[in-house]
Structures are given as structure tokens and as C-alpha cells.
C-alpha positions as CSV (number, residue, x, y, z in Angstrom):
1,X,177.0,108.8,117.7
2,X,176.8,110.9,120.8
3,X,177.1,114.0,118.7
4,X,174.3,113.0,116.4
5,X,172.1,112.2,119.3
6,X,172.8,115.6,120.8
7,X,172.0,117.4,117.4
8,X,168.8,115.4,117.1
9,X,167.9,116.3,120.7
10,X,168.6,120.0,120.0
11,X,166.5,119.8,116.8
12,X,163.7,118.2,118.7
13,X,163.8,120.9,121.4
14,X,163.9,123.6,118.7
15,X,160.9,122.1,117.0
16,X,159.0,121.9,120.4
17,X,159.9,125.6,121.1
18,X,158.7,126.6,117.6
19,X,155.5,124.6,118.1
20,X,155.0,126.2,121.5
21,X,155.6,129.6,120.1
22,X,153.2,129.1,117.3
23,X,150.6,127.8,119.7
24,X,151.2,130.8,122.0
25,X,150.9,133.2,119.1
26,X,147.6,131.6,118.0
27,X,146.3,131.8,121.5
28,X,147.3,135.5,121.8
29,X,145.7,136.1,118.4
30,X,142.4,134.6,119.6
31,X,142.5,136.6,122.8
32,X,143.2,139.8,120.8
33,X,140.2,139.0,118.5
34,X,138.0,138.4,121.6
35,X,139.1,141.7,123.1
36,X,138.5,143.4,119.7
37,X,135.0,142.0,119.6
38,X,134.3,143.0,123.2
39,X,135.5,146.6,122.5
40,X,133.3,146.8,119.4
41,X,130.3,145.6,121.4
42,X,131.0,148.1,124.2
43,X,131.4,150.9,121.6
44,X,128.1,150.0,119.9
45,X,126.4,149.9,123.3
46,X,127.8,153.3,124.2
47,X,126.8,154.7,120.8
48,X,123.3,153.4,121.2
49,X,123.1,154.9,124.7
50,X,124.3,158.2,123.4
51,X,121.8,158.1,120.5
52,X,118.9,157.3,122.9
53,X,120.0,160.1,125.2
54,X,120.1,162.6,122.4
55,X,116.8,161.4,121.1
56,X,115.3,161.9,124.6
57,X,116.8,165.4,124.9
58,X,115.5,166.3,121.4
59,X,112.0,165.0,122.2
60,X,112.0,166.9,125.4
61,X,113.0,170.1,123.6
62,X,110.3,169.6,121.0
63,X,107.7,169.1,123.6
64,X,108.8,172.3,125.4
65,X,108.7,174.2,122.2
66,X,105.3,172.8,121.2
67,X,104.0,173.8,124.6
68,X,105.2,177.3,124.2
69,X,103.6,177.5,120.7
70,X,100.3,176.1,122.0
71,X,100.3,178.5,124.9
72,X,100.9,181.5,122.6
73,X,98.2,180.2,120.3
74,X,95.7,179.9,123.1
75,X,96.6,183.4,124.3
76,X,96.1,184.8,120.8
77,X,92.8,183.0,120.3
78,X,91.6,184.2,123.7
79,X,92.5,187.7,122.8
80,X,90.6,187.4,119.5
81,X,87.6,185.9,121.3
82,X,87.6,188.7,123.8
83,X,87.9,191.4,121.1
84,X,85.0,189.7,119.2
85,X,82.8,189.5,122.3
86,X,83.6,193.2,123.2
87,X,83.2,194.7,119.7
88,X,81.2,192.4,117.5
89,X,78.0,194.3,117.8
90,X,79.6,197.6,116.8
91,X,81.4,195.8,113.9
92,X,78.1,194.4,112.7
93,X,76.4,197.7,113.0
94,X,79.2,199.4,111.2
95,X,79.2,196.9,108.3
96,X,75.4,197.1,108.1
97,X,75.6,201.0,107.9
98,X,78.2,200.7,105.2
99,X,76.0,198.4,103.2
100,X,72.8,200.4,103.7
101,X,74.5,203.8,103.0
102,X,75.9,202.7,99.7
103,X,73.9,204.2,96.8
């Protein structure tokens, strides 16, 4: 009977080791899933931050380009206004002379 008791004890110890190993594997699996979730959240946050940074840089570039275009537009309008103020009477007279001289 001593041999049977020893075999039963070994079997019991083996079953406990298996159960402990299974529990440890399950715990490690849960930890790995939590780590994966944390990594995914960090990656999403980093991607969102990069997207916002790129959006801000793009908006800044658009504003700078818009300012250049508006400045150029104002300069062109000012030049046209100056030319009109300087020469509009001679243009009007020239047009009037063309109309009157046509027979």
C-alpha cells in the first residue's frame, strides 16, 4: 500500500503543478492582453497627436499663403487705383475723342 500511496501522492502533486501552470498561463495571458490594450491606446494617442500637429502645421501654412495672396492682391489693387487716379481723365478724353471722331 505504501507504493500506491506514493503514486497517488505523485499524481496529486502532478495535478497541482498542472493546475498551477494553467493558472499561471491564464494570468500571463491576461497580462499580455492588458499590455496589448495599453500599447494600442498609446499608439492611438500618438497618432492623434501627430494628426493634430500636422493639421496645425497645415493650417499655419495655409494662413501664411493666404496672407501672401491677400498682400499681393492689395498691392495690385492699389497699383490699379493709382493708375486710374493718375490717368482716368486722359482715358476718358481719349475715349470721348474716339467716339466723337467716328463718322
